[in-house]
C-alpha positions in Angstrom: -74.1 -59.8 18.6 -72.1 -58.9 22.0 -71.0 -62.4 23.4 -68.6 -60.6 25.8 -71.1 -58.1 27.4 -70.9 -57.8 31.0 -73.1 -56.0 33.7 -72.3 -52.7 34.2 -70.2 -51.7 37.2 -71.9 -49.5 40.1 -69.9 -46.5 38.7 -71.2 -46.7 35.0 -74.5 -47.7 36.2 -74.7 -44.7 38.3 -73.4 -42.7 35.3 -75.9 -43.9 33.2 -78.7 -43.3 35.7 -77.6 -39.8 36.2 -77.4 -38.9 32.6 -80.8 -40.3 31.9 -82.3 -38.4 35.0 -81.0 -35.2 33.3 -83.0 -35.9 30.1 -80.0 -37.3 28.2 -81.4 -39.5 25.1 -78.2 -40.1 23.0 -74.6 -40.6 23.9 -71.7 -39.7 21.3 -68.7 -42.2 21.3 -66.1 -39.9 19.9 -62.4 -40.1 18.9 -60.2 -38.0 16.7 -58.5 -38.5 13.1 -54.9 -37.2 12.5 -56.2 -33.6 12.5 -57.6 -33.7 15.9 -61.2 -33.6 14.6 -64.2 -35.2 16.3 -65.5 -38.5 14.7 -67.7 -41.0 16.1 -71.2 -42.6 16.3 -74.4 -41.6 18.3 -76.0 -44.5 20.6 -79.4 -44.2 22.3 -79.1 -44.7 26.0 -80.6 -47.7 26.1 -77.6 -49.2 24.4 -75.2 -47.5 26.7 -74.1 -50.6 28.5 -72.8 -51.9 24.9 -71.4 -48.5 24.0 -69.0 -48.2 27.1 -67.8 -51.8 26.4 -66.6 -51.1 22.7 -69.6 -52.0 20.6 -69.1 -49.1 18.2 -67.0 -50.1 15.3 -65.3 -47.7 12.6 -63.5 -48.5 9.4 -60.1 -46.4 9.9 -59.2 -46.4 6.1 -62.4 -43.9 5.5 -60.5 -41.4 7.6 -57.6 -39.3 7.4 -54.8 -40.6 9.3 -56.2 -43.4 11.1 -53.7 -46.0 9.6 -55.9 -48.9 8.3 -56.3 -50.8 5.1 -59.9 -51.3 3.9 -59.3 -55.1 4.5 -58.3 -54.7 8.1 -60.7 -55.4 11.1 -62.4 -52.2 12.5 -61.4 -50.3 15.2 -63.7 -49.8 18.2 -64.1 -46.9 20.8 -63.5 -47.4 24.3 -65.0 -44.2 25.8 -63.6 -42.7 28.9 -66.4 -42.2 31.6 -64.5 -39.4 33.1 -64.8 -37.3 29.9 -68.7 -37.4 30.0 -69.7 -34.1 28.5 -73.2 -32.9 28.1 -73.6 -30.8 25.0 -74.3 -27.1 26.5 -76.3 -26.3 23.3 -78.1 -29.8 23.2 -78.6 -31.5 26.7 -80.3 -34.4 25.2 -76.6 -35.6 23.9 -73.6 -36.5 25.9 -70.1 -36.7 24.2 -67.4 -39.1 25.5 -63.6 -38.9 24.2 -62.6 -42.3 23.5 -59.5 -44.6 22.9 -59.3 -46.7 19.8 -59.1 -50.5 20.1 -58.5 -53.2 17.6 -59.3 -56.8 18.3 -59.5 -56.1 22.1 -56.1 -54.3 22.5 -55.1 -50.7 22.3 -54.9 -49.3 18.7 -51.2 -48.4 18.0 -52.5 -45.5 15.8 -54.9 -44.0 18.4 -53.9 -40.4 19.0 -55.3 -40.3 22.5 -53.4 -43.6 23.5 -50.2 -42.3 22.3 -50.4 -39.3 24.7 -51.6 -41.7 27.6 -48.3 -43.6 26.8 -46.2 -40.8 27.4 -48.2 -39.6 30.6 -47.6 -43.0 32.0 -44.0 -42.6 31.5 -44.1 -39.3 33.2 -45.9 -41.2 36.1 -43.4 -43.6 36.4 -40.8 -40.8 37.1 -43.1 -39.6 39.8 -44.7 -36.6 37.7 -48.1 -35.2 36.4 -48.1 -33.1 33.5 -50.3 -30.0 33.8 -51.3 -28.2 30.8 -53.2 -25.0 30.0 -54.1 -23.8 26.4 -54.7 -20.2 25.4 -57.4 -20.7 22.7 -57.4 -18.0 19.9 -59.7 -18.1 17.1 -61.7 -16.4 14.6 -65.5 -15.5 14.2 -66.7 -14.8 11.0 -69.9 -14.0 8.9 -70.4 -15.0 5.2 -70.3 -11.8 3.0 -70.7 -11.1 -0.6 -67.1 -10.8 -1.4 -66.2 -13.8 1.0 -66.1 -13.5 4.8 -65.2 -10.9 7.3 -65.7 -9.9 11.1 -69.1 -9.9 12.7 -68.9 -6.2 13.7 -68.6 -3.2 11.2 -66.4 -1.6 13.7 -64.0 -4.1 13.7 -61.6 -2.5 11.2 -58.6 -1.4 13.3 -55.2 -2.5 12.1 -54.3 -3.1 15.6 -57.4 -4.7 16.8 -56.1 -6.2 20.3 -58.2 -5.6 23.5 -60.7 -3.5 21.5 -63.8 -3.4 23.8 -66.3 -1.9 21.5 -65.9 -5.1 19.0 -65.9 -7.3 22.0 -69.5 -5.9 22.9 -70.5 -6.1 19.1 -69.7 -9.9 19.5 -71.0 -10.3 23.0 -74.1 -12.6 22.3 -71.7 -15.3 20.8 -69.0 -14.5 23.1 -71.1 -14.9 26.1 -72.5 -18.1 24.8 -68.9 -19.6 24.3 -67.9 -18.5 27.9 -71.0 -19.5 29.8 -70.9 -22.9 27.9 -67.5 -23.4 29.3 -68.0 -22.3 32.8 -71.2 -24.4 32.7 -68.8 -27.4 32.2 -66.7 -26.3 34.9 -63.6 -25.3 33.0 -63.2 -21.7 34.8 -62.7 -19.1 32.2 -60.8 -16.0 34.0 -60.8 -13.7 30.9 -61.6 -13.4 27.3 -60.6 -10.6 24.9 -60.6 -9.5 21.3 -56.9 -10.5 19.9 -54.9 -8.7 17.4 -56.4 -9.5 14.0 -60.0 -8.4 13.0 -62.5 -11.0 13.9 -60.1 -12.7 16.4 -60.8 -13.7 20.1 -59.0 -15.7 23.0 -60.4 -17.4 25.8 -58.2 -18.1 28.8 -59.2 -21.0 31.3 -57.7 -22.9 34.2 -55.2 -25.6 33.5 -55.8 -29.3 34.1 -53.9 -32.6 33.6 -52.7 -32.7 30.1 -55.3 -35.7 28.9 -58.3 -33.8 30.3 -56.8 -30.7 28.5 -56.7 -32.4 25.3 -60.0 -33.8 25.6 -61.3 -30.3 26.3 -59.2 -28.4 23.4 -60.9 -31.1 20.9 -64.5 -30.6 22.4 -64.1 -26.6 22.4 -63.2 -26.6 18.8 -66.3 -28.7 18.2 -68.6 -26.6 20.3 -67.4 -23.3 19.2 -68.2 -24.3 15.6 -71.8 -25.4 16.6 -72.5 -22.2 18.8 -71.3 -19.9 16.0 -73.3 -21.6 13.3 -76.6 -21.1 15.7 -76.0 -17.4 15.4 -75.6 -17.5 11.6 -71.7 -17.1 11.9 -68.8 -19.6 11.5 -65.8 -20.2 13.7 -62.2 -20.5 11.9 -59.2 -22.5 13.6 -57.3 -21.8 10.6 -53.8 -20.7 11.9 -53.4 -17.5 9.7 -56.6 -16.5 7.6 -54.9 -13.1 6.5 -51.5 -12.6 5.3 -51.3 -8.9 6.8 -52.5 -9.8 10.2 -51.5 -12.0 13.1 -52.5 -15.9 13.3 -54.2 -17.8 16.0 -51.7 -19.5 18.6 -52.6 -22.2 21.1 -49.9 -21.6 23.5 -49.0 -24.6 25.7 -48.7 -23.5 29.2 -46.9 -26.4 31.0 -45.5 -27.7 34.5 -44.9 -30.9 36.1 -46.7 -31.7 39.6 -45.6 -34.2 42.1 -48.0 -37.3 41.6 -48.6 -37.8 45.1 -48.9 -34.3 46.6 -49.7 -32.2 43.5 -47.0 -29.8 44.4 -45.7 -27.7 41.4 -42.2 -29.0 40.9 -41.5 -26.1 38.2 -41.5 -23.5 41.2 -38.4 -22.1 42.6 -38.8 -18.7 44.6 -35.1 -18.4 44.6 -34.6 -18.3 40.8 -34.6 -14.9 39.2 -37.4 -16.2 36.8 -39.1 -18.4 39.6 -38.4 -21.7 37.5 -36.8 -24.7 39.4 -33.7 -26.7 37.8 -36.3 -29.4 36.9 -38.2 -26.8 34.8 -34.8 -25.6 32.9 -34.1 -29.1 32.0 -37.4 -29.7 30.7 -36.7 -26.6 28.5 -33.5 -28.1 27.2 -35.1 -31.3 26.2 -37.8 -29.2 24.3 -35.2 -27.0 22.8 -33.2 -30.2 21.3 -36.4 -31.5 19.6 -37.9 -28.2 18.6 -38.1 -28.7 14.9 -39.6 -32.1 15.2 -42.0 -31.0 17.9 -43.5 -27.9 15.8 -44.1 -30.3 12.7 -47.0 -31.4 15.3 -47.8 -28.2 17.2 -48.1 -26.4 13.9 -49.3 -29.5 11.6 -50.6 -27.5 8.5 -49.3 -25.9 5.4 -50.9 -22.5 6.6 -49.2 -22.8 10.1 -45.9 -21.7 8.8 -47.5 -18.4 7.4 -48.0 -17.5 11.1 -44.4 -18.5 12.2 -42.8 -15.6 10.4 -40.9 -12.6 12.0 -42.5 -9.9 9.9 -43.6 -10.9 6.3 -46.2 -8.5 4.7 -47.3 -7.1 8.1 -46.7 -3.7 9.2 -45.2 -4.8 12.6 -44.0 -8.0 14.1 -46.2 -11.0 14.1 -45.7 -11.9 18.0 -45.0 -15.5 16.6 -41.6 -17.2 17.6 -39.1 -18.2 14.9 -36.1 -19.1 16.7 -35.1 -22.1 18.9 -34.6 -20.4 22.1 -35.8 -19.5 25.5 -36.3 -16.5 27.9 -37.9 -15.1 30.7 -41.3 -12.9 30.1 -40.3 -12.2 26.7 -42.6 -13.2 23.9 -40.1 -13.3 21.1 -38.8 -16.5 22.2 -40.1 -20.0 21.3 -40.3 -20.8 25.2 -41.2 -18.4 27.7 -41.3 -18.2 31.4 -44.1 -16.1 32.2 -44.0 -13.5 35.0 -43.9 -15.2 38.3 -42.5 -18.5 37.2 -43.8 -21.8 37.8 -44.6 -22.7 34.3 -43.1 -22.9 30.7 -45.1 -21.5 27.9 -44.4 -22.7 24.5 -45.6 -20.2 21.8 -44.6 -22.2 18.8 -48.0 -24.0 18.6 -51.2 -22.9 16.9 -55.1 -23.4 17.1 -54.9 -26.4 14.5 -52.8 -28.7 16.7 -54.1 -32.1 17.5 -53.2 -31.7 21.1 -53.0 -35.4 21.8 -49.9 -35.7 19.7 -48.5 -32.2 20.3 -48.6 -32.7 24.0 -47.2 -36.4 23.6 -44.0 -34.9 21.7 -43.4 -32.0 23.9 -43.8 -34.0 27.2 -41.3 -36.7 25.8 -38.7 -34.2 24.9 -38.9 -32.4 28.1 -38.8 -35.7 30.2 -35.6 -36.3 28.1 -34.1 -33.4 29.2 -34.8 -34.1 32.9 -33.5 -37.6 32.8 -30.3 -36.5 31.0 -29.9 -33.6 33.3 -29.3 -31.0 30.2 -28.7 -27.2 30.8 -30.5 -25.0 28.3 -28.0 -22.3 28.7 -28.7 -18.7 29.4 -32.2 -17.0 28.9 -32.6 -14.4 26.3 -34.3 -11.4 27.7 -33.7 -9.2 24.6 -36.2 -8.8 21.5 -34.8 -11.6 19.3 -36.5 -10.1 16.3 -34.0 -7.1 16.2 -31.1 -9.6 15.5 -29.9 -10.4 11.9 -29.6 -14.0 10.7 -25.8 -13.6 11.0 -25.9 -12.5 14.4 -28.1 -15.4 15.5 -25.9 -18.0 13.8 -23.1 -16.5 15.6 -25.0 -16.9 18.8 -25.8 -20.7 18.1 -29.4 -19.9 17.8 -31.4 -22.1 15.2 -34.4 -21.0 13.1 -37.7 -23.0 13.4 -38.9 -24.7 10.3 -40.2 -22.2 7.4 -42.6 -24.5 5.7 -44.5 -27.8 6.5 -42.0 -29.7 4.3 -39.1 -28.6 6.3 -40.9 -29.5 9.5 -41.9 -33.0 8.3 -38.1 -33.5 7.2 -37.0 -32.7 10.8 -39.9 -34.8 12.3 -38.9 -37.7 10.0 -35.1 -37.4 11.1 -35.7 -37.1 14.7 -35.3 -40.5 16.5 -37.8 -39.1 19.2 -40.9 -39.0 16.8 -40.6 -42.7 16.3 -40.3 -43.4 20.0 -43.5 -41.3 20.9 -45.7 -42.0 17.8 -44.6 -45.7 17.4 -43.8 -47.2 14.0 -47.3 -47.4 12.8 -48.4 -43.6 13.6 -44.9 -42.3 12.7 -45.2 -43.5 9.2 -48.7 -42.4 8.7 -47.8 -38.9 10.0 -44.8 -38.6 7.8 -46.6 -40.0 4.7 -49.6 -37.9 5.3 -48.0 -34.8 5.8 -45.5 -35.1 3.2 -48.4 -35.7 0.8 -50.3 -32.4 2.1 -47.1 -30.5 1.4 -46.4 -31.8 -2.0 -50.1 -31.1 -3.0 -49.6 -27.5 -1.8 -46.3 -27.3 -3.5 -48.0 -28.3 -6.9 -50.9 -25.9 -6.6 -50.8 -22.7 -8.7 -51.9 -19.8 -6.5 -53.7 -16.4 -7.4 -50.5 -14.9 -6.3 -48.5 -16.6 -9.0 -51.2 -15.8 -11.6 -51.2 -12.0 -10.8 -47.5 -12.0 -10.7 -46.7 -14.0 -13.6 -49.3 -14.8 -16.2 -48.9 -11.5 -18.0 -45.3 -10.6 -17.0 -43.3 -12.9 -19.1 
């Protein structure tokens, strides 16, 4: 059954022994679909040697956006030993992030492999891509009328930083943060965000592949921990029309591959950013509309990327292709102190493997071509009219998933990053998603038009 099975290396044998000594009974060979959601199989530790050599096979045609036909050979998982994560809520299980292989070779439609390919390009230029993600999400409970916040005090129209409602949610938040810290992620703060039932955790950055693995596991873990408490976690970008949505701001920098030195730092720059950092920004801005189709990948995402809409105040989400200093009205922000670039045009539904691949490739192009992004914007960009912005040469981010996918399809960078197979798959899948939504008759339409005409 496994003709090419080899004895485990000393490192893998040590890992297996260590996990079994900790009481781990089963290993999960996990990979992601187009949404960045965990899929996989569960393998007894007695078959660990087979699992780490690709024994677990999957029919890609049974999944969203894993580009295969039903007559194709199955794809197999190749687990990354460095990603081994014992489940905090069930230590009898260990989770592995995996690459997909097809007939012994990396599968062109594997999201994790796509990111690794761009990371290799960065490494060839002498860079390591460091990434931090601000995880915003909702914790809800089911109610007679649908769903709502856990706390009956979580009713403020501007709920940001409310300590009483943090305390009301303390048990579930403590479980989440304790689990993250138990995994060595180093949470340095958490808080109640701007919308009712919305929270954020902030934890230390790491290299982009590890961060993509961590965000993938984070969403999986938070859902399970919330369920244990009788709640549910939502990573929908914008559940409420009149409240803010959940971002997943990308905090990015390049480090020297040999020394680890942050190459985006420059103490002599007014914003603390190096020339390399500005070139990275320029590359991202040049491909912003295509990038957003991946960092904001759902129909619902574009109800977050509005300046005001039906809300009483501004949304805090970027809508313009521009950058600035510590100014949250730009798509790209240079936070106080410099040394990194924050992309605010990303939400918590992002598949980080694909989003990080797109934004890194764009930034590297800006560096290779030495592009200047122009002067930063330090003013409140929301206060300009569209006519004023047009006169300044500032474009608007896509307003719908349909616009975003058109931009993605038209940008040559998309196919370069994704490869022909995943490029076509992404365009086709997201176009269908948009068309299905566009054909849907909503409650708003019924209420507005049914008896009006």
